[in-house]
C-alpha positions, 0 to 999 in steps of 0.5 A: 144702936136703938134710938126713940127720935125726937121732933127736931130731929126728924125736921133737921132731917126733913127740912135741912134748914141747919146744915150742921143739924141737918148733917148730924140727923141724917147720919143718925137716923141712917146709922140706927138699929130702931128709930122708935116714933112716937105719935107725939113725936109725928104730931108735932113734926106735920104742925112744926112742918105746917105751921113754921115751915109753911108745907103743903098737907099733902108733902106734910103726909109724903114726909111721913110716908117716906119716914114710914117706908123705911126698913128700921121704923116703928111707930103706930102704924094705924094711928099714924094712916088714921092721923093721915086719912084725916090730914089728906081730907083736908084736917089736921093729923092730930086729929086723926090719931086722938080718934084712931088711939079713942077708939082703941082704947074704947071709946065709941064716938069722936066728940069736938066743938071741932067743925070740921073734923067732927065732919071729916070725921063722919065722912070716913064714917066714924062716929063722932060728934059736935059739941 
């Protein structure tokens, strides 16, 4: 079966906090011919791991890298790498994804009221402006 996975399935598989759901999640992910992971799913996934379960950013990044290493996983890898780059630099995964996709859609400069996001993106050589 080719599946588009929801955030809660990934969370159950990683966190294993509900044994019954964790078993089902792990089985569906293992058995799937293809797992399509949308960017909003990964943004939610990181947020839940960090804010709800208290994962350190390095562990959230490792969970995504482990997921992407599976042969049956399809994702917008350049956007995911942009998110991971910002997460690993101390920022928000979603901001990295947003900046990447905005550029892909034709935006030349990421703009935000978020000083940290702008500083981190600028430090990575990207065009970013603080409003």
